[in-house]
N, C-alpha and C positions, 0 to 999 in steps of 0.2 A: 504493500500500500504506500509506503514511503516513496518508492520509485515513481508511482503514479502521481502522487502529490507534487513531487519535484518537477515533473513534466507539466503539470497543470499550472504551475507558477509562470510558465512561458506562454500560456494560452490567453489570448485577449478576452475570452469569455469570463475568465476568473481574475482579471487584473486588479479589480477593486476589492477582492476578498482577501482576508488574512489567512494564514496557514490554518489557524484554528477553525475559521469559518469553512474552509475547504474540507477539513477533516470531518466536520459535522455534516456537511452536505453529501460527501461521498458515502457516509454511513447510511444516510436516508435514501440515496439514489440507487436505482437498479441499472446496472450497465453490463455490457459484454466486452471482455478483453480478448482480442483476436491476435494470433501470431502468424506471421507470413515470412516465407523465404524469398530470396531475391527472384524477381520476375513473376512472383505469384500475382494473380489478378484479384483485386479487392472488389471491383465493380466494373461491369461492362456497359458501354454506352447503350442506353435504352432500358436498362434495369430500373425498376422502381426504387426510389430513394425513401427509405422508411426510418433512417436514423442519421444523426450527425456522427462524423468520425473525428477523433482527436488523436494525433500521432503522439505516442508515448515514447517510442524509441525508433531509430532508423530513419528511412527516407522513402517517400512515395511520390510518384509522378502522375500528373493528370495529362493524358495524351489524347489528341484528337486526330482521327484518321480522316483525311480529306478525300474528296471525290476522285482526285487524281492519284490516289494511293500513297500520298505523302503523309508521313506521321509527324505531327507537330506537338512539341512539348508546351502545354499551356501554362503549367505551373509545377514547381517542385516544392514539396512540403517536408518539413522536418519537425523535431520535437516541439510540441505545443501548438502546432498549426492545426487548423480546423477545415474540414471539407463537408459539403452536403447541406450546410445550414440554410442557405437561400433556397435551394431546390426543395428541401424538406417542407418548408413553410409555404411554398408555392404549390406543393402537391404534384411536382413534376418528376420525370425520370432523369437519370444521369445523362447529361449532354456529352460526356466524354468518358473514356476508360481510365480507371485508376489502377496503377501497377506499383508494386513494391520494387524500388531500384536497389534495395539491399535488405538484409534481414530486418524486419520491422515488427512493431507491436502497436496496435491501434485500439483505442477505447471507443466503443459505440454506445450512444445514448438515444433512446427513442424520443419522438416528438412529445409524447405524453409525459415522460419524465422531465423533459426540458420545461414544459408548460407548468408542471407542478412546482419545480424549483423556482421558476420566475415569479410565481404567485407568492412565494415565501420570502424572496430576497430581492430587495430593490437594487443592491449592488450588482447582482447577476443580470438584472434587466439592463442596467447601464452598460455592462460588458457586452451584451448582445447588440445594443444600439451602436456601440463603438465598433464592433466587428462588422456590422452591416455598412457603416460609414467607410471603414477601411476597404471593404470589397468594392464599393462604388469608386473610391479613389484609384484602386488598382485597375478597374475597368476603364477609367478615363485614361490611364497610362497606356493601356493596350490600344485604345482608339488612337492615341497620339502616335504610337508605333506604327499602326496600320496606315496612317496618313503619310508616312515618310516614303519617298519614292526610290531612293538609291541605297545600295548596300552600305556605302560610307555614312550616309545619314543615320541608318539604323544602328551601325556600330558606334557612331558618335553619341547617339541618344543613350545607348546602354552604358558606355563608358562614363558619360556625364552623370547618369543616374547613380552609378556605383561610386563615383567620386564624391557625390553629395552624401551618400549613405555611409561610406567608409571614412569620409573626412580626411582623405589623403590623396595626393597626386599619384602615389604608387599603389595601384589597384590590384588586390589579390583576386584571381579568378577562382572562385570556389567550386565551379563545375567544369567538366571537360569541354573542349571546343565543340564536340558533337552536341552536347547538351546546350551550350551557348547558342550554337547555330539554330537548333530547333526552337529555342526560346524566342528568338527574334525572327524566325521564319525564313532563313536563307540556307543554301547548301553549304555544307562543311568546307569544301575546297574554296568556295567563293569567299568565305569568312577569312580563311588563312591568307588567301591572295590579297585581299583588301587590307588586312592588317599589315602585311609587308609593304604594300603601297603607301600606307599612312606613315609607316616608319621611314621609308625612303623620302617622304615629303617633310620629315622632321617634326611630325606632330606627336609621335609616341616612340617609346623604346620597348621592344619586346624582350622579356626575360623569363623563360620557362612558364611558370604559372602566374606571372605578374605582367602588368602593362603599366609603364610609367608615362604619364602625360607630361610632355615637354613644353608644348605651346598651348596653354589652356584657352586663350582668347581665339587663336586660330582654329582650334578644335571646335569651340562653340560656334564659330562662323560657318563650319561645315554643315550645321543643321539647316541652314538657310541658303545653301548654294547647290 
């Protein structure tokens, strides 16, 4: 249980709750703890969504298979991240397939249990509202990404987003280039080629799993050129 509580401290649903409040809530709450091996499928696109999932350990990916056969990584989730919450309350099916990208553990909670907890705890209600607001923000980011025309613009958008998040010009690439390419919707070879071009143009320096931004202002200008 301590391991579950530790993961829940990273979950935006429970960010307003103290450890003691979470302990009391988990005692009252009925949930299912599921274990997955790498490449196990948690849900297939079109499956009915009846519970929200909270990643306790490991990493899972939300993947969308396009009509042209291309597989696009929509989102990668790790400890404390939530999936299915919007679909659950809309009463819809999963719009994408969810796969464990490594050995993972996921806690599932039904709609009925969530509603019961919301009725008892105002702080949890605030956490749900925060989570929904966060999802809207991320959706807006995806719309921005889709509006970009060139590979350089998409790479620039991603690098600037990570620069703001990591608060450093030396950006750690936490995912593989394959995952990175899927995340922004471009072919892996095109990503590598354009990164080299950007290095040749003096915008960045490539170093294994890091990208150093050399010319921030010029890089920012790439979004509009």
